Chimera marker file (.cmm) of the C-alpha trace (Angstrom):
<marker_set name="trace">
<marker id="1" x="-23.754" y="-48.550" z="-21.844" r="1" g="1" b="0" radius="0.5"/>
<marker id="2" x="-20.592" y="-48.066" z="-23.833" r="1" g="1" b="0" radius="0.5"/>
<marker id="3" x="-20.609" y="-47.788" z="-27.640" r="1" g="1" b="0" radius="0.5"/>
<marker id="4" x="-17.245" y="-48.239" z="-29.338" r="1" g="1" b="0" radius="0.5"/>
<marker id="5" x="-17.433" y="-47.605" z="-33.063" r="1" g="1" b="0" radius="0.5"/>
<marker id="6" x="-14.300" y="-48.142" z="-35.126" r="1" g="1" b="0" radius="0.5"/>
<marker id="7" x="-13.893" y="-48.207" z="-38.881" r="1" g="1" b="0" radius="0.5"/>
<marker id="8" x="-13.998" y="-52.020" z="-38.751" r="1" g="1" b="0" radius="0.5"/>
<marker id="9" x="-16.569" y="-52.938" z="-36.095" r="1" g="1" b="0" radius="0.5"/>
<marker id="10" x="-19.104" y="-51.694" z="-33.542" r="1" g="1" b="0" radius="0.5"/>
<marker id="11" x="-18.859" y="-53.034" z="-29.979" r="1" g="1" b="0" radius="0.5"/>
<marker id="12" x="-21.436" y="-52.428" z="-27.238" r="1" g="1" b="0" radius="0.5"/>
<marker id="13" x="-20.925" y="-53.122" z="-23.536" r="1" g="1" b="0" radius="0.5"/>
<marker id="14" x="-23.394" y="-52.854" z="-20.689" r="1" g="1" b="0" radius="0.5"/>
<marker id="15" x="-21.980" y="-52.244" z="-17.219" r="1" g="1" b="0" radius="0.5"/>
<marker id="16" x="-23.587" y="-52.006" z="-13.798" r="1" g="1" b="0" radius="0.5"/>
<marker id="17" x="-23.311" y="-49.033" z="-11.438" r="1" g="1" b="0" radius="0.5"/>
<marker id="18" x="-19.857" y="-50.047" z="-10.211" r="1" g="1" b="0" radius="0.5"/>
<marker id="19" x="-18.452" y="-50.358" z="-13.737" r="1" g="1" b="0" radius="0.5"/>
<marker id="20" x="-18.414" y="-54.158" z="-13.951" r="1" g="1" b="0" radius="0.5"/>
<marker id="21" x="-19.254" y="-55.329" z="-17.469" r="1" g="1" b="0" radius="0.5"/>
<marker id="22" x="-22.452" y="-57.390" z="-17.468" r="1" g="1" b="0" radius="0.5"/>
<marker id="23" x="-23.152" y="-57.864" z="-21.186" r="1" g="1" b="0" radius="0.5"/>
<marker id="24" x="-21.146" y="-57.254" z="-24.337" r="1" g="1" b="0" radius="0.5"/>
<marker id="25" x="-21.744" y="-57.865" z="-28.004" r="1" g="1" b="0" radius="0.5"/>
<marker id="26" x="-20.367" y="-56.775" z="-31.360" r="1" g="1" b="0" radius="0.5"/>
<marker id="27" x="-21.292" y="-56.803" z="-35.022" r="1" g="1" b="0" radius="0.5"/>
<marker id="28" x="-19.171" y="-59.918" z="-35.522" r="1" g="1" b="0" radius="0.5"/>
<marker id="29" x="-20.920" y="-61.712" z="-32.669" r="1" g="1" b="0" radius="0.5"/>
<marker id="30" x="-24.316" y="-60.881" z="-34.172" r="1" g="1" b="0" radius="0.5"/>
<marker id="31" x="-23.314" y="-62.567" z="-37.428" r="1" g="1" b="0" radius="0.5"/>
<marker id="32" x="-21.823" y="-59.937" z="-39.722" r="1" g="1" b="0" radius="0.5"/>
<marker id="33" x="-18.522" y="-60.682" z="-41.433" r="1" g="1" b="0" radius="0.5"/>
<marker id="34" x="-15.839" y="-58.604" z="-43.083" r="1" g="1" b="0" radius="0.5"/>
<marker id="35" x="-16.703" y="-55.115" z="-44.249" r="1" g="1" b="0" radius="0.5"/>
<marker id="36" x="-20.374" y="-55.572" z="-43.355" r="1" g="1" b="0" radius="0.5"/>
<marker id="37" x="-19.422" y="-55.268" z="-39.659" r="1" g="1" b="0" radius="0.5"/>
<marker id="38" x="-18.687" y="-51.571" z="-40.073" r="1" g="1" b="0" radius="0.5"/>
<marker id="39" x="-22.075" y="-50.611" z="-41.548" r="1" g="1" b="0" radius="0.5"/>
<marker id="40" x="-24.697" y="-48.545" z="-39.721" r="1" g="1" b="0" radius="0.5"/>
<marker id="41" x="-27.205" y="-51.372" z="-40.219" r="1" g="1" b="0" radius="0.5"/>
<marker id="42" x="-24.923" y="-53.772" z="-38.337" r="1" g="1" b="0" radius="0.5"/>
<marker id="43" x="-24.646" y="-51.255" z="-35.491" r="1" g="1" b="0" radius="0.5"/>
<marker id="44" x="-28.423" y="-51.018" z="-35.197" r="1" g="1" b="0" radius="0.5"/>
<marker id="45" x="-28.685" y="-54.821" z="-35.067" r="1" g="1" b="0" radius="0.5"/>
<marker id="46" x="-26.057" y="-54.924" z="-32.301" r="1" g="1" b="0" radius="0.5"/>
<marker id="47" x="-28.104" y="-52.402" z="-30.301" r="1" g="1" b="0" radius="0.5"/>
<marker id="48" x="-31.221" y="-54.483" z="-30.873" r="1" g="1" b="0" radius="0.5"/>
<marker id="49" x="-29.502" y="-57.634" z="-29.576" r="1" g="1" b="0" radius="0.5"/>
<marker id="50" x="-28.005" y="-55.966" z="-26.505" r="1" g="1" b="0" radius="0.5"/>
<marker id="51" x="-31.172" y="-54.051" z="-25.640" r="1" g="1" b="0" radius="0.5"/>
<marker id="52" x="-33.246" y="-57.244" z="-25.680" r="1" g="1" b="0" radius="0.5"/>
<marker id="53" x="-30.776" y="-58.875" z="-23.297" r="1" g="1" b="0" radius="0.5"/>
<marker id="54" x="-30.747" y="-55.766" z="-21.094" r="1" g="1" b="0" radius="0.5"/>
<marker id="55" x="-34.548" y="-55.678" z="-20.931" r="1" g="1" b="0" radius="0.5"/>
<marker id="56" x="-34.616" y="-59.271" z="-19.669" r="1" g="1" b="0" radius="0.5"/>
<marker id="57" x="-32.232" y="-58.210" z="-16.884" r="1" g="1" b="0" radius="0.5"/>
<marker id="58" x="-34.552" y="-55.361" z="-15.891" r="1" g="1" b="0" radius="0.5"/>
<marker id="59" x="-32.478" y="-52.416" z="-17.112" r="1" g="1" b="0" radius="0.5"/>
<marker id="60" x="-34.571" y="-49.269" z="-17.596" r="1" g="1" b="0" radius="0.5"/>
<marker id="61" x="-32.164" y="-46.321" z="-17.276" r="1" g="1" b="0" radius="0.5"/>
<marker id="62" x="-28.790" y="-46.043" z="-19.005" r="1" g="1" b="0" radius="0.5"/>
<marker id="63" x="-25.942" y="-43.580" z="-19.372" r="1" g="1" b="0" radius="0.5"/>
<marker id="64" x="-24.361" y="-43.748" z="-22.826" r="1" g="1" b="0" radius="0.5"/>
<marker id="65" x="-20.608" y="-43.422" z="-23.389" r="1" g="1" b="0" radius="0.5"/>
<marker id="66" x="-19.550" y="-42.982" z="-27.021" r="1" g="1" b="0" radius="0.5"/>
<marker id="67" x="-16.028" y="-43.746" z="-28.222" r="1" g="1" b="0" radius="0.5"/>
<marker id="68" x="-14.641" y="-43.778" z="-31.744" r="1" g="1" b="0" radius="0.5"/>
<marker id="69" x="-15.661" y="-42.191" z="-35.030" r="1" g="1" b="0" radius="0.5"/>
<marker id="70" x="-16.846" y="-45.182" z="-37.032" r="1" g="1" b="0" radius="0.5"/>
<marker id="71" x="-19.845" y="-45.309" z="-39.356" r="1" g="1" b="0" radius="0.5"/>
<marker id="72" x="-22.022" y="-47.146" z="-36.818" r="1" g="1" b="0" radius="0.5"/>
<marker id="73" x="-21.787" y="-44.502" z="-34.126" r="1" g="1" b="0" radius="0.5"/>
<marker id="74" x="-24.804" y="-42.332" z="-34.945" r="1" g="1" b="0" radius="0.5"/>
<marker id="75" x="-27.090" y="-45.168" z="-36.004" r="1" g="1" b="0" radius="0.5"/>
<marker id="76" x="-26.320" y="-47.072" z="-32.798" r="1" g="1" b="0" radius="0.5"/>
<marker id="77" x="-27.226" y="-44.043" z="-30.704" r="1" g="1" b="0" radius="0.5"/>
<marker id="78" x="-30.362" y="-43.377" z="-32.760" r="1" g="1" b="0" radius="0.5"/>
<marker id="79" x="-31.614" y="-46.948" z="-32.521" r="1" g="1" b="0" radius="0.5"/>
<marker id="80" x="-30.819" y="-46.994" z="-28.796" r="1" g="1" b="0" radius="0.5"/>
<marker id="81" x="-33.195" y="-44.066" z="-28.340" r="1" g="1" b="0" radius="0.5"/>
<marker id="82" x="-36.043" y="-45.993" z="-29.946" r="1" g="1" b="0" radius="0.5"/>
<marker id="83" x="-35.693" y="-49.042" z="-27.667" r="1" g="1" b="0" radius="0.5"/>
<marker id="84" x="-37.537" y="-47.489" z="-24.718" r="1" g="1" b="0" radius="0.5"/>
<marker id="85" x="-34.638" y="-46.849" z="-22.335" r="1" g="1" b="0" radius="0.5"/>
<marker id="86" x="-34.483" y="-43.704" z="-20.250" r="1" g="1" b="0" radius="0.5"/>
<marker id="87" x="-31.186" y="-42.170" z="-21.383" r="1" g="1" b="0" radius="0.5"/>
<marker id="88" x="-29.717" y="-40.232" z="-18.456" r="1" g="1" b="0" radius="0.5"/>
<marker id="89" x="-26.635" y="-38.836" z="-20.167" r="1" g="1" b="0" radius="0.5"/>
<marker id="90" x="-24.564" y="-39.075" z="-23.336" r="1" g="1" b="0" radius="0.5"/>
<marker id="91" x="-20.787" y="-38.655" z="-23.023" r="1" g="1" b="0" radius="0.5"/>
<marker id="92" x="-18.270" y="-38.625" z="-25.846" r="1" g="1" b="0" radius="0.5"/>
<marker id="93" x="-14.870" y="-39.919" z="-24.728" r="1" g="1" b="0" radius="0.5"/>
<marker id="94" x="-13.280" y="-40.279" z="-28.168" r="1" g="1" b="0" radius="0.5"/>
<marker id="95" x="-9.522" y="-39.877" z="-27.745" r="1" g="1" b="0" radius="0.5"/>
<marker id="96" x="-8.297" y="-36.819" z="-29.636" r="1" g="1" b="0" radius="0.5"/>
<marker id="97" x="-4.530" y="-36.496" z="-30.041" r="1" g="1" b="0" radius="0.5"/>
<marker id="98" x="-2.897" y="-33.144" z="-29.281" r="1" g="1" b="0" radius="0.5"/>
<marker id="99" x="-0.486" y="-33.892" z="-32.107" r="1" g="1" b="0" radius="0.5"/>
<marker id="100" x="1.559" y="-36.813" z="-30.762" r="1" g="1" b="0" radius="0.5"/>
<marker id="101" x="3.390" y="-39.301" z="-32.988" r="1" g="1" b="0" radius="0.5"/>
<marker id="102" x="3.369" y="-39.123" z="-36.757" r="1" g="1" b="0" radius="0.5"/>
<marker id="103" x="0.242" y="-40.555" z="-38.323" r="1" g="1" b="0" radius="0.5"/>
<marker id="104" x="0.115" y="-43.454" z="-40.727" r="1" g="1" b="0" radius="0.5"/>
<marker id="105" x="0.339" y="-42.687" z="-44.409" r="1" g="1" b="0" radius="0.5"/>
<marker id="106" x="-2.984" y="-42.287" z="-46.220" r="1" g="1" b="0" radius="0.5"/>
<marker id="107" x="-4.178" y="-45.479" z="-47.880" r="1" g="1" b="0" radius="0.5"/>
<marker id="108" x="-4.608" y="-45.145" z="-51.637" r="1" g="1" b="0" radius="0.5"/>
<marker id="109" x="-6.785" y="-47.682" z="-53.392" r="1" g="1" b="0" radius="0.5"/>
<link id1="1" id2="2" r="1" g="1" b="0" radius="0.2"/>
<link id1="2" id2="3" r="1" g="1" b="0" radius="0.2"/>
<link id1="3" id2="4" r="1" g="1" b="0" radius="0.2"/>
<link id1="4" id2="5" r="1" g="1" b="0" radius="0.2"/>
<link id1="5" id2="6" r="1" g="1" b="0" radius="0.2"/>
<link id1="6" id2="7" r="1" g="1" b="0" radius="0.2"/>
<link id1="7" id2="8" r="1" g="1" b="0" radius="0.2"/>
<link id1="8" id2="9" r="1" g="1" b="0" radius="0.2"/>
<link id1="9" id2="10" r="1" g="1" b="0" radius="0.2"/>
<link id1="10" id2="11" r="1" g="1" b="0" radius="0.2"/>
<link id1="11" id2="12" r="1" g="1" b="0" radius="0.2"/>
<link id1="12" id2="13" r="1" g="1" b="0" radius="0.2"/>
<link id1="13" id2="14" r="1" g="1" b="0" radius="0.2"/>
<link id1="14" id2="15" r="1" g="1" b="0" radius="0.2"/>
<link id1="15" id2="16" r="1" g="1" b="0" radius="0.2"/>
<link id1="16" id2="17" r="1" g="1" b="0" radius="0.2"/>
<link id1="17" id2="18" r="1" g="1" b="0" radius="0.2"/>
<link id1="18" id2="19" r="1" g="1" b="0" radius="0.2"/>
<link id1="19" id2="20" r="1" g="1" b="0" radius="0.2"/>
<link id1="20" id2="21" r="1" g="1" b="0" radius="0.2"/>
<link id1="21" id2="22" r="1" g="1" b="0" radius="0.2"/>
<link id1="22" id2="23" r="1" g="1" b="0" radius="0.2"/>
<link id1="23" id2="24" r="1" g="1" b="0" radius="0.2"/>
<link id1="24" id2="25" r="1" g="1" b="0" radius="0.2"/>
<link id1="25" id2="26" r="1" g="1" b="0" radius="0.2"/>
<link id1="26" id2="27" r="1" g="1" b="0" radius="0.2"/>
<link id1="27" id2="28" r="1" g="1" b="0" radius="0.2"/>
<link id1="28" id2="29" r="1" g="1" b="0" radius="0.2"/>
<link id1="29" id2="30" r="1" g="1" b="0" radius="0.2"/>
<link id1="30" id2="31" r="1" g="1" b="0" radius="0.2"/>
<link id1="31" id2="32" r="1" g="1" b="0" radius="0.2"/>
<link id1="32" id2="33" r="1" g="1" b="0" radius="0.2"/>
<link id1="33" id2="34" r="1" g="1" b="0" radius="0.2"/>
<link id1="34" id2="35" r="1" g="1" b="0" radius="0.2"/>
<link id1="35" id2="36" r="1" g="1" b="0" radius="0.2"/>
<link id1="36" id2="37" r="1" g="1" b="0" radius="0.2"/>
<link id1="37" id2="38" r="1" g="1" b="0" radius="0.2"/>
<link id1="38" id2="39" r="1" g="1" b="0" radius="0.2"/>
<link id1="39" id2="40" r="1" g="1" b="0" radius="0.2"/>
<link id1="40" id2="41" r="1" g="1" b="0" radius="0.2"/>
<link id1="41" id2="42" r="1" g="1" b="0" radius="0.2"/>
<link id1="42" id2="43" r="1" g="1" b="0" radius="0.2"/>
<link id1="43" id2="44" r="1" g="1" b="0" radius="0.2"/>
<link id1="44" id2="45" r="1" g="1" b="0" radius="0.2"/>
<link id1="45" id2="46" r="1" g="1" b="0" radius="0.2"/>
<link id1="46" id2="47" r="1" g="1" b="0" radius="0.2"/>
<link id1="47" id2="48" r="1" g="1" b="0" radius="0.2"/>
<link id1="48" id2="49" r="1" g="1" b="0" radius="0.2"/>
<link id1="49" id2="50" r="1" g="1" b="0" radius="0.2"/>
<link id1="50" id2="51" r="1" g="1" b="0" radius="0.2"/>
<link id1="51" id2="52" r="1" g="1" b="0" radius="0.2"/>
<link id1="52" id2="53" r="1" g="1" b="0" radius="0.2"/>
<link id1="53" id2="54" r="1" g="1" b="0" radius="0.2"/>
<link id1="54" id2="55" r="1" g="1" b="0" radius="0.2"/>
<link id1="55" id2="56" r="1" g="1" b="0" radius="0.2"/>
<link id1="56" id2="57" r="1" g="1" b="0" radius="0.2"/>
<link id1="57" id2="58" r="1" g="1" b="0" radius="0.2"/>
<link id1="58" id2="59" r="1" g="1" b="0" radius="0.2"/>
<link id1="59" id2="60" r="1" g="1" b="0" radius="0.2"/>
<link id1="60" id2="61" r="1" g="1" b="0" radius="0.2"/>
<link id1="61" id2="62" r="1" g="1" b="0" radius="0.2"/>
<link id1="62" id2="63" r="1" g="1" b="0" radius="0.2"/>
<link id1="63" id2="64" r="1" g="1" b="0" radius="0.2"/>
<link id1="64" id2="65" r="1" g="1" b="0" radius="0.2"/>
<link id1="65" id2="66" r="1" g="1" b="0" radius="0.2"/>
<link id1="66" id2="67" r="1" g="1" b="0" radius="0.2"/>
<link id1="67" id2="68" r="1" g="1" b="0" radius="0.2"/>
<link id1="68" id2="69" r="1" g="1" b="0" radius="0.2"/>
<link id1="69" id2="70" r="1" g="1" b="0" radius="0.2"/>
<link id1="70" id2="71" r="1" g="1" b="0" radius="0.2"/>
<link id1="71" id2="72" r="1" g="1" b="0" radius="0.2"/>
<link id1="72" id2="73" r="1" g="1" b="0" radius="0.2"/>
<link id1="73" id2="74" r="1" g="1" b="0" radius="0.2"/>
<link id1="74" id2="75" r="1" g="1" b="0" radius="0.2"/>
<link id1="75" id2="76" r="1" g="1" b="0" radius="0.2"/>
<link id1="76" id2="77" r="1" g="1" b="0" radius="0.2"/>
<link id1="77" id2="78" r="1" g="1" b="0" radius="0.2"/>
<link id1="78" id2="79" r="1" g="1" b="0" radius="0.2"/>
<link id1="79" id2="80" r="1" g="1" b="0" radius="0.2"/>
<link id1="80" id2="81" r="1" g="1" b="0" radius="0.2"/>
<link id1="81" id2="82" r="1" g="1" b="0" radius="0.2"/>
<link id1="82" id2="83" r="1" g="1" b="0" radius="0.2"/>
<link id1="83" id2="84" r="1" g="1" b="0" radius="0.2"/>
<link id1="84" id2="85" r="1" g="1" b="0" radius="0.2"/>
<link id1="85" id2="86" r="1" g="1" b="0" radius="0.2"/>
<link id1="86" id2="87" r="1" g="1" b="0" radius="0.2"/>
<link id1="87" id2="88" r="1" g="1" b="0" radius="0.2"/>
<link id1="88" id2="89" r="1" g="1" b="0" radius="0.2"/>
<link id1="89" id2="90" r="1" g="1" b="0" radius="0.2"/>
<link id1="90" id2="91" r="1" g="1" b="0" radius="0.2"/>
<link id1="91" id2="92" r="1" g="1" b="0" radius="0.2"/>
<link id1="92" id2="93" r="1" g="1" b="0" radius="0.2"/>
<link id1="93" id2="94" r="1" g="1" b="0" radius="0.2"/>
<link id1="94" id2="95" r="1" g="1" b="0" radius="0.2"/>
<link id1="95" id2="96" r="1" g="1" b="0" radius="0.2"/>
<link id1="96" id2="97" r="1" g="1" b="0" radius="0.2"/>
<link id1="97" id2="98" r="1" g="1" b="0" radius="0.2"/>
<link id1="98" id2="99" r="1" g="1" b="0" radius="0.2"/>
<link id1="99" id2="100" r="1" g="1" b="0" radius="0.2"/>
<link id1="100" id2="101" r="1" g="1" b="0" radius="0.2"/>
<link id1="101" id2="102" r="1" g="1" b="0" radius="0.2"/>
<link id1="102" id2="103" r="1" g="1" b="0" radius="0.2"/>
<link id1="103" id2="104" r="1" g="1" b="0" radius="0.2"/>
<link id1="104" id2="105" r="1" g="1" b="0" radius="0.2"/>
<link id1="105" id2="106" r="1" g="1" b="0" radius="0.2"/>
<link id1="106" id2="107" r="1" g="1" b="0" radius="0.2"/>
<link id1="107" id2="108" r="1" g="1" b="0" radius="0.2"/>
<link id1="108" id2="109" r="1" g="1" b="0" radius="0.2"/>
</marker_set>
């Protein structure tokens, strides 16, 4: 299971052993709009939706891959632990730049 948490949305994907995506859902697909998509509550609802669909397909063991540093990251992982899956491993594959191009200017509101 892959959890991608950005500042705007939380997207979950479930893949089989070969890496083919079987199920996918996001906070927008669950029914959240605008800034509510990036909340930890929305991430927990996305996990709830995807875990119900995964249970109907007979999934019992998962390996979690985390990507991104959004606000829904920790709550998605926490609520995934309470759904009754056997979590085999947790990997963090968030891309970290080793400097690279100049960053965007800081937004001032």
